[in-house]
PDB file of N, CA, C, O and CB in Angstrom:
ATOM      1  N   MET A   1      82.759  88.410 108.382  1.00  0.00           N
ATOM      2  CA  MET A   1      83.451  89.894 109.326  1.00  0.00           C
ATOM      3  C   MET A   1      82.735  90.855 109.219  1.00  0.00           C
ATOM      4  O   MET A   1      82.301  91.152 108.106  1.00  0.00           O
ATOM      5  CB  MET A   1      84.853  90.569 108.913  1.00  0.00           C
ATOM      6  N   SER A   2      82.419  91.591 110.323  1.00  0.00           N
ATOM      7  CA  SER A   2      82.085  92.643 109.954  1.00  0.00           C
ATOM      8  C   SER A   2      82.668  93.226 110.015  1.00  0.00           C
ATOM      9  O   SER A   2      83.795  92.771 109.817  1.00  0.00           O
ATOM     10  CB  SER A   2      81.416  93.039 110.183  1.00  0.00           C
ATOM     11  N   THR A   3      82.600  95.075 110.393  1.00  0.00           N
ATOM     12  CA  THR A   3      83.631  96.118 109.289  1.00  0.00           C
ATOM     13  C   THR A   3      84.151  96.301 110.840  1.00  0.00           C
ATOM     14  O   THR A   3      85.309  96.486 111.214  1.00  0.00           O
ATOM     15  CB  THR A   3      82.876  97.879 108.031  1.00  0.00           C
ATOM     16  N   GLY A   4      83.812  96.270 111.065  1.00  0.00           N
ATOM     17  CA  GLY A   4      84.172  97.133 112.417  1.00  0.00           C
ATOM     18  C   GLY A   4      85.408  96.664 112.664  1.00  0.00           C
ATOM     19  O   GLY A   4      86.374  97.187 113.220  1.00  0.00           O
ATOM     20  N   LEU A   5      85.179  95.166 111.971  1.00  0.00           N
ATOM     21  CA  LEU A   5      86.475  94.705 113.035  1.00  0.00           C
ATOM     22  C   LEU A   5      87.982  93.805 112.230  1.00  0.00           C
ATOM     23  O   LEU A   5      88.906  93.113 112.656  1.00  0.00           O
ATOM     24  CB  LEU A   5      85.623  93.387 114.349  1.00  0.00           C
ATOM     25  N   ILE A   6      87.497  94.358 110.767  1.00  0.00           N
ATOM     26  CA  ILE A   6      88.043  94.498 109.517  1.00  0.00           C
ATOM     27  C   ILE A   6      88.954  96.145 109.550  1.00  0.00           C
ATOM     28  O   ILE A   6      90.091  96.394 109.149  1.00  0.00           O
ATOM     29  CB  ILE A   6      86.658  94.363 108.339  1.00  0.00           C
ATOM     30  N   VAL A   7      88.224  96.792 110.006  1.00  0.00           N
ATOM     31  CA  VAL A   7      89.322  98.863 110.240  1.00  0.00           C
ATOM     32  C   VAL A   7      90.530  98.241 111.662  1.00  0.00           C
ATOM     33  O   VAL A   7      91.751  98.283 111.809  1.00  0.00           O
ATOM     34  CB  VAL A   7      87.493 101.120 111.459  1.00  0.00           C
ATOM     35  N   ILE A   8      89.353  97.693 112.495  1.00  0.00           N
ATOM     36  CA  ILE A   8      90.884  96.947 113.663  1.00  0.00           C
ATOM     37  C   ILE A   8      91.801  96.590 113.721  1.00  0.00           C
ATOM     38  O   ILE A   8      92.772  97.034 114.333  1.00  0.00           O
ATOM     39  CB  ILE A   8      91.039  96.143 114.215  1.00  0.00           C
ATOM     40  N   GLY A   9      91.645  95.284 112.794  1.00  0.00           N
ATOM     41  CA  GLY A   9      92.368  95.250 112.180  1.00  0.00           C
ATOM     42  C   GLY A   9      93.309  95.505 111.165  1.00  0.00           C
ATOM     43  O   GLY A   9      94.393  94.925 111.220  1.00  0.00           O
ATOM     44  N   VAL A  10      93.026  96.390 110.123  1.00  0.00           N
ATOM     45  CA  VAL A  10      94.071  96.926 109.677  1.00  0.00           C
ATOM     46  C   VAL A  10      94.904  98.144 110.042  1.00  0.00           C
ATOM     47  O   VAL A  10      95.953  98.557 109.548  1.00  0.00           O
ATOM     48  CB  VAL A  10      93.783  97.011 108.744  1.00  0.00           C
ATOM     49  N   ALA A  11      93.797  98.834 111.519  1.00  0.00           N
ATOM     50  CA  ALA A  11      94.276  99.819 112.342  1.00  0.00           C
ATOM     51  C   ALA A  11      95.778  98.977 113.076  1.00  0.00           C
ATOM     52  O   ALA A  11      96.929  99.369 112.884  1.00  0.00           O
ATOM     53  CB  ALA A  11      92.912 100.318 113.509  1.00  0.00           C
ATOM     54  N   VAL A  12      95.531  98.210 113.613  1.00  0.00           N
ATOM     55  CA  VAL A  12      96.329  97.277 114.405  1.00  0.00           C
ATOM     56  C   VAL A  12      97.762  97.300 112.993  1.00  0.00           C
ATOM     57  O   VAL A  12      98.789  97.976 112.946  1.00  0.00           O
ATOM     58  CB  VAL A  12      95.251  95.418 114.829  1.00  0.00           C
ATOM     59  N   VAL A  13      97.354  96.523 112.267  1.00  0.00           N
ATOM     60  CA  VAL A  13      98.938  96.251 111.537  1.00  0.00           C
ATOM     61  C   VAL A  13     100.020  97.622 111.035  1.00  0.00           C
ATOM     62  O   VAL A  13     101.215  97.917 111.036  1.00  0.00           O
ATOM     63  CB  VAL A  13      98.590  95.353 109.958  1.00  0.00           C
ATOM     64  N   THR A  14      98.657  98.194 110.619  1.00  0.00           N
ATOM     65  CA  THR A  14      99.603 100.247 110.464  1.00  0.00           C
ATOM     66  C   THR A  14      99.950 100.299 111.368  1.00  0.00           C
ATOM     67  O   THR A  14     101.153 100.561 111.403  1.00  0.00           O
ATOM     68  CB  THR A  14      98.868 101.915 110.275  1.00  0.00           C
ATOM     69  N   PHE A  15      99.240 100.107 112.770  1.00  0.00           N
ATOM     70  CA  PHE A  15     100.230 100.678 113.976  1.00  0.00           C
ATOM     71  C   PHE A  15     102.060  99.725 114.023  1.00  0.00           C
ATOM     72  O   PHE A  15     103.184 100.221 113.939  1.00  0.00           O
ATOM     73  CB  PHE A  15      99.116 100.258 115.796  1.00  0.00           C
ATOM     74  N   VAL A  16     101.792  98.798 114.127  1.00  0.00           N
ATOM     75  CA  VAL A  16     103.111  97.639 114.029  1.00  0.00           C
ATOM     76  C   VAL A  16     103.976  97.496 113.113  1.00  0.00           C
ATOM     77  O   VAL A  16     104.977  96.784 113.033  1.00  0.00           O
ATOM     78  CB  VAL A  16     102.782  96.403 113.995  1.00  0.00           C
ATOM     79  N   SER A  17     103.298  98.563 112.118  1.00  0.00           N
ATOM     80  CA  SER A  17     104.494  98.141 110.778  1.00  0.00           C
ATOM     81  C   SER A  17     104.968  99.510 111.124  1.00  0.00           C
ATOM     82  O   SER A  17     106.186  99.686 111.124  1.00  0.00           O
ATOM     83  CB  SER A  17     103.933  97.772 108.759  1.00  0.00           C
ATOM     84  N   THR A  18     104.075 100.639 111.458  1.00  0.00           N
ATOM     85  CA  THR A  18     105.108 102.029 111.763  1.00  0.00           C
ATOM     86  C   THR A  18     105.929 101.723 112.765  1.00  0.00           C
ATOM     87  O   THR A  18     107.111 102.012 112.579  1.00  0.00           O
ATOM     88  CB  THR A  18     104.384 103.441 112.244  1.00  0.00           C
ATOM     89  N   MET A  19     105.600 101.147 113.926  1.00  0.00           N
ATOM     90  CA  MET A  19     105.808 101.128 115.425  1.00  0.00           C
ATOM     91  C   MET A  19     107.062 100.425 114.329  1.00  0.00           C
ATOM     92  O   MET A  19     107.510 101.375 113.686  1.00  0.00           O
ATOM     93  CB  MET A  19     104.622 100.268 116.941  1.00  0.00           C
ATOM     94  N   ALA A  20     107.423  99.755 114.112  1.00  0.00           N
ATOM     95  CA  ALA A  20     108.717  98.201 114.067  1.00  0.00           C
ATOM     96  C   ALA A  20     109.227  99.230 112.828  1.00  0.00           C
ATOM     97  O   ALA A  20     109.820 100.070 113.504  1.00  0.00           O
ATOM     98  CB  ALA A  20     108.027  95.841 113.474  1.00  0.00           C
ATOM     99  N   GLY A  21     109.310  99.510 111.955  1.00  0.00           N
ATOM    100  CA  GLY A  21     109.734 100.613 110.782  1.00  0.00           C
ATOM    101  C   GLY A  21     110.548 102.051 111.796  1.00  0.00           C
ATOM    102  O   GLY A  21     111.773 101.936 111.839  1.00  0.00           O
ATOM    103  N   GLY A  22     110.064 103.104 112.435  1.00  0.00           N
ATOM    104  CA  GLY A  22     110.795 103.776 113.367  1.00  0.00           C
ATOM    105  C   GLY A  22     111.421 102.858 114.616  1.00  0.00           C
ATOM    106  O   GLY A  22     112.282 103.257 115.400  1.00  0.00           O
ATOM    107  N   LEU A  23     110.963 101.894 114.622  1.00  0.00           N
ATOM    108  CA  LEU A  23     112.008 101.192 115.966  1.00  0.00           C
ATOM    109  C   LEU A  23     113.662 100.712 114.931  1.00  0.00           C
ATOM    110  O   LEU A  23     114.731 100.968 115.485  1.00  0.00           O
ATOM    111  CB  LEU A  23     110.909  99.128 116.906  1.00  0.00           C
ATOM    112  N   PHE A  24     113.692 100.138 113.690  1.00  0.00           N
ATOM    113  CA  PHE A  24     114.486  99.883 113.428  1.00  0.00           C
ATOM    114  C   PHE A  24     115.495 101.065 112.764  1.00  0.00           C
ATOM    115  O   PHE A  24     116.705 100.994 112.549  1.00  0.00           O
ATOM    116  CB  PHE A  24     114.112  98.946 112.941  1.00  0.00           C
ATOM    117  N   ALA A  25     114.691 102.018 112.554  1.00  0.00           N
ATOM    118  CA  ALA A  25     115.760 103.944 111.973  1.00  0.00           C
ATOM    119  C   ALA A  25     116.290 103.623 113.182  1.00  0.00           C
ATOM    120  O   ALA A  25     117.384 103.058 113.187  1.00  0.00           O
ATOM    121  CB  ALA A  25     114.833 106.144 111.782  1.00  0.00           C
ATOM    122  N   LEU A  26     115.418 104.010 114.821  1.00  0.00           N
ATOM    123  CA  LEU A  26     116.642 104.659 115.425  1.00  0.00           C
ATOM    124  C   LEU A  26     117.489 103.629 116.090  1.00  0.00           C
ATOM    125  O   LEU A  26     118.042 104.006 117.123  1.00  0.00           O
ATOM    126  CB  LEU A  26     116.265 105.760 116.464  1.00  0.00           C
ATOM    127  N   ARG A  27     117.684 102.501 115.735  1.00  0.00           N
ATOM    128  CA  ARG A  27     118.363 101.200 116.593  1.00  0.00           C
ATOM    129  C   ARG A  27     119.414 101.006 114.666  1.00  0.00           C
ATOM    130  O   ARG A  27     119.942  99.914 114.454  1.00  0.00           O
ATOM    131  CB  ARG A  27     116.623  99.277 117.402  1.00  0.00           C
ATOM    132  N   VAL A  28     119.476 101.563 114.121  1.00  0.00           N
ATOM    133  CA  VAL A  28     120.600 101.440 112.857  1.00  0.00           C
ATOM    134  C   VAL A  28     121.015 103.194 112.382  1.00  0.00           C
ATOM    135  O   VAL A  28     121.116 103.602 111.226  1.00  0.00           O
ATOM    136  CB  VAL A  28     119.687 100.417 111.218  1.00  0.00           C
ATOM    137  N   THR A  29     121.116 103.636 113.073  1.00  0.00           N
ATOM    138  CA  THR A  29     121.247 105.353 112.929  1.00  0.00           C
ATOM    139  C   THR A  29     122.939 105.694 112.194  1.00  0.00           C
ATOM    140  O   THR A  29     123.648 106.696 112.286  1.00  0.00           O
ATOM    141  CB  THR A  29     121.114 106.230 114.910  1.00  0.00           C
ATOM    142  N   THR A  30     123.168 104.267 111.408  1.00  0.00           N
ATOM    143  CA  THR A  30     124.533 104.558 111.416  1.00  0.00           C
ATOM    144  C   THR A  30     124.736 104.105 109.878  1.00  0.00           C
ATOM    145  O   THR A  30     125.758 103.762 109.284  1.00  0.00           O
ATOM    146  CB  THR A  30     125.458 103.743 112.647  1.00  0.00           C
ATOM    147  N   HIS A  31     123.149 104.249 109.363  1.00  0.00           N
ATOM    148  CA  HIS A  31     122.936 103.751 107.916  1.00  0.00           C
ATOM    149  C   HIS A  31     122.263 104.348 108.384  1.00  0.00           C
ATOM    150  O   HIS A  31     121.780 103.531 109.167  1.00  0.00           O
ATOM    151  CB  HIS A  31     122.810 102.520 107.111  1.00  0.00           C
ATOM    152  N   ILE A  32     121.763 105.252 108.568  1.00  0.00           N
ATOM    153  CA  ILE A  32     120.277 106.242 108.157  1.00  0.00           C
ATOM    154  C   ILE A  32     119.743 106.744 106.921  1.00  0.00           C
ATOM    155  O   ILE A  32     118.594 106.852 106.491  1.00  0.00           O
ATOM    156  CB  ILE A  32     120.315 107.473 108.718  1.00  0.00           C
ATOM    157  N   GLY A  33     120.891 107.025 106.460  1.00  0.00           N
ATOM    158  CA  GLY A  33     120.644 107.340 104.584  1.00  0.00           C
ATOM    159  C   GLY A  33     120.263 106.194 104.013  1.00  0.00           C
ATOM    160  O   GLY A  33     119.615 106.466 103.002  1.00  0.00           O
ATOM    161  N   LEU A  34     120.367 104.927 104.195  1.00  0.00           N
ATOM    162  CA  LEU A  34     119.992 103.748 103.982  1.00  0.00           C
ATOM    163  C   LEU A  34     118.642 103.587 103.804  1.00  0.00           C
ATOM    164  O   LEU A  34     118.005 103.659 102.753  1.00  0.00           O
ATOM    165  CB  LEU A  34     120.406 103.038 104.850  1.00  0.00           C
ATOM    166  N   VAL A  35     118.166 103.310 105.183  1.00  0.00           N
ATOM    167  CA  VAL A  35     116.780 103.265 105.776  1.00  0.00           C
ATOM    168  C   VAL A  35     115.882 104.879 104.972  1.00  0.00           C
ATOM    169  O   VAL A  35     115.233 104.747 103.934  1.00  0.00           O
ATOM    170  CB  VAL A  35     117.015 103.327 107.875  1.00  0.00           C
ATOM    171  N   ILE A  36     115.961 105.649 105.363  1.00  0.00           N
ATOM    172  CA  ILE A  36     114.976 106.759 104.501  1.00  0.00           C
ATOM    173  C   ILE A  36     115.025 106.181 103.046  1.00  0.00           C
ATOM    174  O   ILE A  36     113.888 106.180 102.575  1.00  0.00           O
ATOM    175  CB  ILE A  36     115.621 108.561 104.499  1.00  0.00           C
ATOM    176  N   ALA A  37     116.145 105.593 102.007  1.00  0.00           N
ATOM    177  CA  ALA A  37     115.914 106.015 100.857  1.00  0.00           C
ATOM    178  C   ALA A  37     115.074 104.515 101.317  1.00  0.00           C
ATOM    179  O   ALA A  37     114.163 104.261 100.529  1.00  0.00           O
ATOM    180  CB  ALA A  37     117.131 106.440  99.546  1.00  0.00           C
ATOM    181  N   LEU A  38     115.158 103.985 101.907  1.00  0.00           N
ATOM    182  CA  LEU A  38     114.765 102.278 101.476  1.00  0.00           C
ATOM    183  C   LEU A  38     113.052 102.450 101.935  1.00  0.00           C
ATOM    184  O   LEU A  38     112.254 101.746 101.317  1.00  0.00           O
ATOM    185  CB  LEU A  38     115.882 100.680 102.726  1.00  0.00           C
ATOM    186  N   GLY A  39     112.657 103.151 102.742  1.00  0.00           N
ATOM    187  CA  GLY A  39     111.552 104.116 102.673  1.00  0.00           C
ATOM    188  C   GLY A  39     110.917 105.088 101.436  1.00  0.00           C
ATOM    189  O   GLY A  39     109.819 105.164 100.885  1.00  0.00           O
ATOM    190  N   ALA A  40     111.525 105.417 101.375  1.00  0.00           N
ATOM    191  CA  ALA A  40     111.025 106.281 100.277  1.00  0.00           C
ATOM    192  C   ALA A  40     111.139 104.864  99.011  1.00  0.00           C
ATOM    193  O   ALA A  40     110.099 104.230  98.831  1.00  0.00           O
ATOM    194  CB  ALA A  40     112.222 107.979  99.983  1.00  0.00           C
ATOM    195  N   GLY A  41     111.812 104.645  98.583  1.00  0.00           N
ATOM    196  CA  GLY A  41     111.529 103.619  97.750  1.00  0.00           C
ATOM    197  C   GLY A  41     110.598 102.406  97.696  1.00  0.00           C
ATOM    198  O   GLY A  41     110.187 101.703  96.773  1.00  0.00           O
ATOM    199  N   VAL A  42     110.375 102.418  99.307  1.00  0.00           N
ATOM    200  CA  VAL A  42     109.006 101.343  99.125  1.00  0.00           C
ATOM    201  C   VAL A  42     107.686 102.593  99.089  1.00  0.00           C
ATOM    202  O   VAL A  42     106.756 102.496  98.289  1.00  0.00           O
ATOM    203  CB  VAL A  42     108.787  99.945 100.864  1.00  0.00           C
ATOM    204  N   ARG A  43     107.769 103.408  99.800  1.00  0.00           N
ATOM    205  CA  ARG A  43     106.874 104.422  99.457  1.00  0.00           C
ATOM    206  C   ARG A  43     106.260 104.460  97.574  1.00  0.00           C
ATOM    207  O   ARG A  43     105.158 104.242  97.072  1.00  0.00           O
ATOM    208  CB  ARG A  43     107.803 105.837  99.938  1.00  0.00           C
ATOM    209  N   ILE A  44     107.504 104.815  97.033  1.00  0.00           N
ATOM    210  CA  ILE A  44     106.678 104.747  95.310  1.00  0.00           C
ATOM    211  C   ILE A  44     106.757 103.532  95.007  1.00  0.00           C
ATOM    212  O   ILE A  44     106.682 103.411  93.785  1.00  0.00           O
ATOM    213  CB  ILE A  44     107.374 105.591  93.907  1.00  0.00           C
ATOM    214  N   GLY A  45     106.816 103.031  95.279  1.00  0.00           N
ATOM    215  CA  GLY A  45     106.576 101.219  94.758  1.00  0.00           C
ATOM    216  C   GLY A  45     105.617 101.452  94.604  1.00  0.00           C
ATOM    217  O   GLY A  45     105.135 101.829  93.536  1.00  0.00           O
ATOM    218  N   ALA A  46     104.856 101.241  95.991  1.00  0.00           N
ATOM    219  CA  ALA A  46     103.658 101.163  96.619  1.00  0.00           C
ATOM    220  C   ALA A  46     102.626 102.070  95.881  1.00  0.00           C
ATOM    221  O   ALA A  46     101.594 101.533  95.481  1.00  0.00           O
ATOM    222  CB  ALA A  46     103.834 101.521  98.054  1.00  0.00           C
ATOM    223  N   ALA A  47     102.857 103.637  95.633  1.00  0.00           N
ATOM    224  CA  ALA A  47     102.124 104.428  94.382  1.00  0.00           C
ATOM    225  C   ALA A  47     101.874 104.234  92.851  1.00  0.00           C
ATOM    226  O   ALA A  47     101.147 104.570  91.916  1.00  0.00           O
ATOM    227  CB  ALA A  47     102.690 105.454  94.300  1.00  0.00           C
ATOM    228  N   PHE A  48     102.957 103.469  93.209  1.00  0.00           N
ATOM    229  CA  PHE A  48     102.781 103.042  90.984  1.00  0.00           C
ATOM    230  C   PHE A  48     102.858 101.740  91.296  1.00  0.00           C
ATOM    231  O   PHE A  48     103.387 101.249  90.298  1.00  0.00           O
ATOM    232  CB  PHE A  48     104.406 103.571  89.400  1.00  0.00           C
ATOM    233  N   PHE A  49     102.554 100.439  92.454  1.00  0.00           N
ATOM    234  CA  PHE A  49     101.612  99.821  92.296  1.00  0.00           C
ATOM    235  C   PHE A  49      99.653  99.877  92.503  1.00  0.00           C
ATOM    236  O   PHE A  49      98.756  99.126  92.118  1.00  0.00           O
ATOM    237  CB  PHE A  49     102.206  99.147  92.830  1.00  0.00           C
ATOM    238  N   ASP A  50      99.672 100.991  93.190  1.00  0.00           N
ATOM    239  CA  ASP A  50      98.001 101.793  93.462  1.00  0.00           C
ATOM    240  C   ASP A  50      97.425 102.212  92.051  1.00  0.00           C
ATOM    241  O   ASP A  50      96.246 102.333  91.719  1.00  0.00           O
ATOM    242  CB  ASP A  50      98.088 103.488  94.519  1.00  0.00           C
ATOM    243  N   LEU A  51      98.920 102.457  91.089  1.00  0.00           N
ATOM    244  CA  LEU A  51      98.003 103.229  89.750  1.00  0.00           C
ATOM    245  C   LEU A  51      98.004 102.815  89.272  1.00  0.00           C
ATOM    246  O   LEU A  51      97.275 103.087  88.318  1.00  0.00           O
ATOM    247  CB  LEU A  51      98.019 104.147  89.028  1.00  0.00           C
ATOM    248  N   ALA A  52      99.097 101.127  89.210  1.00  0.00           N
ATOM    249  CA  ALA A  52      99.667 100.823  87.337  1.00  0.00           C
ATOM    250  C   ALA A  52      98.726 100.395  86.496  1.00  0.00           C
ATOM    251  O   ALA A  52      98.878 100.453  85.276  1.00  0.00           O
ATOM    252  CB  ALA A  52     100.817  99.576  87.037  1.00  0.00           C
ATOM    253  N   PRO A  53      96.942  99.605  87.458  1.00  0.00           N
ATOM    254  CA  PRO A  53      96.017  99.147  86.730  1.00  0.00           C
ATOM    255  C   PRO A  53      95.214  99.804  86.143  1.00  0.00           C
ATOM    256  O   PRO A  53      94.678  99.358  85.129  1.00  0.00           O
ATOM    257  CB  PRO A  53      95.491  98.507  87.202  1.00  0.00           C
ATOM    258  N   GLU A  54      94.858 101.332  86.754  1.00  0.00           N
ATOM    259  CA  GLU A  54      93.640 102.461  86.680  1.00  0.00           C
ATOM    260  C   GLU A  54      95.099 102.838  85.152  1.00  0.00           C
ATOM    261  O   GLU A  54      94.787 102.458  84.024  1.00  0.00           O
ATOM    262  CB  GLU A  54      93.148 104.046  88.693  1.00  0.00           C
ATOM    263  N   ALA A  55      96.002 103.291  85.272  1.00  0.00           N
ATOM    264  CA  ALA A  55      96.871 103.922  83.565  1.00  0.00           C
ATOM    265  C   ALA A  55      96.899 102.779  82.959  1.00  0.00           C
ATOM    266  O   ALA A  55      97.780 102.908  82.109  1.00  0.00           O
ATOM    267  CB  ALA A  55      98.710 104.619  83.513  1.00  0.00           C
ATOM    268  N   ALA A  56      96.335 101.431  82.866  1.00  0.00           N
ATOM    269  CA  ALA A  56      96.495 100.380  82.076  1.00  0.00           C
ATOM    270  C   ALA A  56      95.123 100.723  81.402  1.00  0.00           C
ATOM    271  O   ALA A  56      94.807 101.205  80.314  1.00  0.00           O
ATOM    272  CB  ALA A  56      96.756  98.903  82.800  1.00  0.00           C
ATOM    273  N   ARG A  57      94.362 100.221  82.630  1.00  0.00           N
ATOM    274  CA  ARG A  57      92.744 100.656  81.950  1.00  0.00           C
ATOM    275  C   ARG A  57      92.394 101.922  81.352  1.00  0.00           C
ATOM    276  O   ARG A  57      91.400 102.034  80.635  1.00  0.00           O
ATOM    277  CB  ARG A  57      91.663 100.643  82.992  1.00  0.00           C
ATOM    278  N   ALA A  58      93.278 103.015  81.654  1.00  0.00           N
ATOM    279  CA  ALA A  58      93.542 104.522  80.954  1.00  0.00           C
ATOM    280  C   ALA A  58      93.699 103.775  79.520  1.00  0.00           C
ATOM    281  O   ALA A  58      92.821 103.711  78.659  1.00  0.00           O
ATOM    282  CB  ALA A  58      95.171 105.626  81.586  1.00  0.00           C
ATOM    283  N   LEU A  59      94.696 103.355  79.463  1.00  0.00           N
ATOM    284  CA  LEU A  59      95.351 103.817  77.935  1.00  0.00           C
ATOM    285  C   LEU A  59      94.824 102.106  77.451  1.00  0.00           C
ATOM    286  O   LEU A  59      95.646 101.368  76.909  1.00  0.00           O
ATOM    287  CB  LEU A  59      97.660 104.350  77.840  1.00  0.00           C
ATOM    288  N   ASP A  60      93.949 101.817  77.619  1.00  0.00           N
ATOM    289  CA  ASP A  60      92.803 100.405  76.887  1.00  0.00           C
ATOM    290  C   ASP A  60      92.371 101.474  76.163  1.00  0.00           C
ATOM    291  O   ASP A  60      92.551 101.545  74.947  1.00  0.00           O
ATOM    292  CB  ASP A  60      91.334  99.325  77.932  1.00  0.00           C
ATOM    293  N   SER A  61      91.701 102.486  76.934  1.00  0.00           N
ATOM    294  CA  SER A  61      89.885 103.291  76.456  1.00  0.00           C
ATOM    295  C   SER A  61      90.308 104.409  75.370  1.00  0.00           C
ATOM    296  O   SER A  61      89.549 105.076  74.667  1.00  0.00           O
ATOM    297  CB  SER A  61      88.822 104.411  78.153  1.00  0.00           C
ATOM    298  N   LEU A  62      91.929 104.444  75.422  1.00  0.00           N
ATOM    299  CA  LEU A  62      92.609 105.621  74.269  1.00  0.00           C
ATOM    300  C   LEU A  62      92.961 105.096  72.925  1.00  0.00           C
ATOM    301  O   LEU A  62      93.156 105.842  71.966  1.00  0.00           O
ATOM    302  CB  LEU A  62      94.081 106.277  74.790  1.00  0.00           C
ATOM    303  N   ASP A  63      93.063 103.394  72.848  1.00  0.00           N
ATOM    304  CA  ASP A  63      92.975 102.672  71.885  1.00  0.00           C
ATOM    305  C   ASP A  63      91.551 102.582  71.236  1.00  0.00           C
ATOM    306  O   ASP A  63      91.303 102.389  70.046  1.00  0.00           O
ATOM    307  CB  ASP A  63      93.472 101.544  72.283  1.00  0.00           C
ATOM    308  N   ALA A  64      91.110 102.672  71.750  1.00  0.00           N
ATOM    309  CA  ALA A  64      89.686 102.553  70.990  1.00  0.00           C
ATOM    310  C   ALA A  64      88.752 103.180  70.385  1.00  0.00           C
ATOM    311  O   ALA A  64      87.780 102.567  69.946  1.00  0.00           O
ATOM    312  CB  ALA A  64      89.061 102.235  71.470  1.00  0.00           C
TER     313      ALA A  64
END
């Protein structure tokens, strides 16, 4: 699979997920605080899972 197709696929998935999240937030105006909290939690979780392997490698190098 070419790199261009992968880039386009990732861009489309990103667009669709962002659009779905935005439309969901617009439809659920009575619980907007909950929606914002959910979005913040997802972002924090994604950052944690992105950095966790690097932190584990750094901790292993400190023990040696």
